[in-house]
N, C-alpha and C positions, 0 to 999 in steps of 0.2 A: 504494500500500500504506500509506503514512504516514497518509493521510486515513482509511482504514478503521481503522487501529490507534488513531488519536485518537478516533474515534467510539466504538469499543468501550471504550477506557480511561475515557471520560467516564461510561459506564454502570455500570462496576464500582465497587462500594462496598467499603471495607475496614472491618471491625469488629475493633479490637484486642482481644486477650485473650479470644478466643472460639474454641472452647469452653473453653479453659483459658488461663491466663496465659502470655504469650509467643507465642501462636499468632494470627497475623492472618488472620481469616476473610475470604475474597474472595466477596462476594455477586454472583453472576452473573445473578440473576433479572431485574434491570432490562434486561439484554441481551435476554432472551427476550421481554420486553414491547415492545421497540422493533423493528419489522420491518426497519428499515434496519440497525440494529446486528446483528441476527440474520443477515441476509443477508451482512453484511460478515464476520462470524465464519465462516460457511459458505464464503464465497468464499476466505478465507485458508486454511482447512483444505484445501479442494479444490486450490488452487494449490500448497500444500506437498506434498500427497499425490501429485499428478501429477508434480511435479518430482523428489521424492525416491524415489518408488516407482512406476516406470512400469507395473508389472504388479501390480495389486491384485485379489485374488480374493474377499476378504471383509473387511468392517470389523467389528471387535469393540469393544464398549463396556463399560467397567467401571461397575458400579453406583455412583452414580446419575447423575453428570454425563455419563458416557459414553452413557447412555440418552437424554439430551437432544440431543446433537450427533451421535452415531454414525449414527442412521438418516438424518439430513439429508445427511451426507457420503456414505453408502452410496448413497442415491438419486441424488446428483449424479454419482457414479462408475459407476452402473449395476451395482452389485454388491449382494449380500445383507448383512444385518446380524445379528450374533450377540451377544446380551446375556450378560455375564459377571457372576456373582453369587458371594456367599460360599457355602461348602458348606452344604447343608441348605435352601437357599432355592428350589431348582427341583425340581419333581416329575419322576418318571420317570427313565429312563436318562440319564446325563450323562457328559461327559468332564471330567477335572479335572487341575489342575496345582498342585503344592505348592511353596512357596518360603519362605525364612527372611528376616525383617527383623532389624534390630539388636535388636528387643525382643520379637519373636513369630514363630511359624510360622503361615502362612496357606495355605489351600487355596481356589482359585477353581474354579468349575464353569461349564460351558456345554453347550448342546444342539447 
């Protein structure tokens, strides 16, 4: 596991103060460009999911990073994938859940 984490860590770049001062943006796109790093991330997600959640029925992924890794994990686990987006971003009937953050109320929807 340590070797996989090292490989992944070397691919992630940090941009300080982006998008605003005090926020360190973690750029994961280099992980997606490196097949070995992407496989390592997927391996670690799969190992964690199988260990922590022995019965998985569906993987859900939050817009947008969840869309990148969620389908890969779902395929590995042999289950479906459901994308979750902000309210108003999916057409047709949807299910939703609302919750409060310390600074806003948010509604997420999925099909």
